[in-house]
C-alpha positions in Angstrom: 9.0 -10.4 1.1 7.8 -10.0 -2.5 4.3 -11.6 -2.9 3.6 -12.5 -6.5 -0.1 -13.4 -6.0 -2.6 -14.8 -3.5 -4.8 -17.8 -4.5 -7.7 -19.3 -2.6 -8.1 -23.1 -3.1 -11.2 -25.1 -2.6 -11.8 -28.9 -3.1 -14.2 -30.6 -5.5 -15.3 -34.2 -5.9 -16.0 -33.4 -9.6 -13.5 -31.0 -11.0 -15.2 -30.4 -14.3 -18.6 -29.8 -12.8 -17.1 -27.3 -10.2 -15.2 -25.5 -12.9 -18.4 -25.1 -15.1 -20.3 -23.8 -12.0 -17.8 -21.0 -11.4 -17.6 -20.2 -15.2 -21.3 -20.1 -15.6 -22.4 -18.5 -12.3 -19.6 -15.9 -12.0 -18.0 -15.6 -15.5 -14.8 -17.1 -14.2 -12.0 -17.5 -16.8 -9.7 -20.6 -16.7 -6.1 -19.4 -16.5 -4.4 -22.8 -15.8 -5.6 -26.3 -15.9 -4.3 -29.8 -15.2 -5.9 -33.2 -14.5 -6.0 -32.4 -10.8 -6.4 -28.7 -10.5 -7.9 -25.7 -12.3 -7.1 -22.0 -11.6 -9.8 -19.5 -12.4 -9.9 -15.7 -12.3 -13.0 -14.0 -11.0 -13.1 -10.2 -10.9 -9.3 -10.1 -10.5 -9.2 -12.8 -7.8 -7.6 -16.2 -8.3 -9.6 -19.3 -7.2 -8.0 -22.7 -7.4 -10.2 -25.8 -7.6 -8.4 -29.0 -6.6 -9.9 -32.4 -7.5 -10.2 -35.2 -5.1 -12.6 -33.5 -2.7 -15.3 -35.4 -0.8 -18.2 -33.2 -1.9 -19.1 -32.5 1.8 -20.5 -29.2 2.9 -17.6 -26.9 3.9 -17.4 -23.3 4.8 -14.8 -21.5 2.6 -14.7 -17.9 3.8 -15.2 -16.7 0.2 -17.3 -13.6 -0.2 -18.5 -12.5 -3.6 -19.9 -8.9 -4.0 -22.7 -8.5 -6.5 -25.0 -5.6 -7.2 -28.2 -7.5 -6.4 -28.1 -10.4 -3.9 -31.6 -11.6 -4.7 -30.9 -11.9 -8.4 -27.4 -13.4 -7.7 -28.9 -16.0 -5.4 -31.4 -17.0 -8.1 -28.4 -17.4 -10.5 -26.5 -19.6 -8.0 -29.5 -22.0 -7.9 -30.0 -21.9 -11.6 -26.4 -23.0 -12.1 -26.8 -26.0 -9.7 -25.7 -24.5 -6.4 -28.0 -23.9 -3.5 -28.8 -21.6 -0.6 -28.1 -22.1 3.1 -29.8 -18.9 3.9 -31.9 -17.0 1.4 -31.6 -13.2 1.1 -33.8 -11.4 3.6 -34.9 -7.8 3.8 -33.1 -5.9 6.6 -34.8 -2.9 8.2 -36.6 -1.9 5.0 -33.4 -2.2 2.9 -32.8 -4.6 0.1 -31.0 -7.8 1.2 -27.2 -7.5 1.5 -26.4 -11.2 2.2 -27.1 -14.7 1.0 -25.4 -17.8 2.2 -24.8 -20.1 -0.7 -23.0 -23.3 -1.8 -21.6 -24.5 -5.0 -22.1 -27.9 -6.8 -19.6 -29.6 -4.5 -20.9 -28.2 -1.2 -18.4 -25.3 -0.8 -20.2 -22.6 1.1 -19.7 -18.9 0.3 -21.4 -15.6 0.8 -23.0 -13.3 -1.8 -23.0 -9.8 -0.5 -23.9 -6.4 -1.9 -22.1 -3.2 -1.1 -23.6 -1.3 1.8 
């Protein structure tokens, strides 16, 4: 089978707000847009945001690698998202994980390369 691409889709109660969050927080670029769905590219990955979501807290399975988890977590909050679990030092090393959520309650991980 020839796979053309893989896209991960999340739901948003407010499609415009969710799109802005991913553009502002991650530098995502809109590659396709309609009244019900937006496709974004983030570091070569395709993220689809589908309108009509309930805005409830939902685990997505998305993991975003950044060079500094503490700074990244602060940016998530600055752009309207939040933290389920703040970055924590681990055995004397800088934090490698922060559990976050976007403006519509979609949970994701910020990680740093270990």
